[in-house]
C-alpha positions, 0 to 999 in steps of 0.5 A: 044146118043139118043134111035135111035142111041142106037137101030141103035149101039146095032143092029150093034153088033156082038154076041160078042161084045152083050154078053160084053154089057150086061155082062159090064151092068150086073157086074155095076148092081152088084156094085152098089147093093153091094155098095148099096142093095136099090139101084132103079135103081138096082133091077129095071134093074135086076127085068127088066132083070128077067123078060127079061130071062123068056120071051127068055126062055119060047119062046124056049121052046116053039118053041122046 
């Protein structure tokens, strides 16, 4: 699948399916990190996730 197809598929998910996707991604990279704590892909995933979560939380606080 190319990125346009992935964007379309992601946009068509309901909340439960989106939660499942995020959970599966998290579990997959967590397993990679367990097998190799220096795994660059896992490190990049968790770094990006941390930044995105901080941005979203900051936006949610600003809206209140």
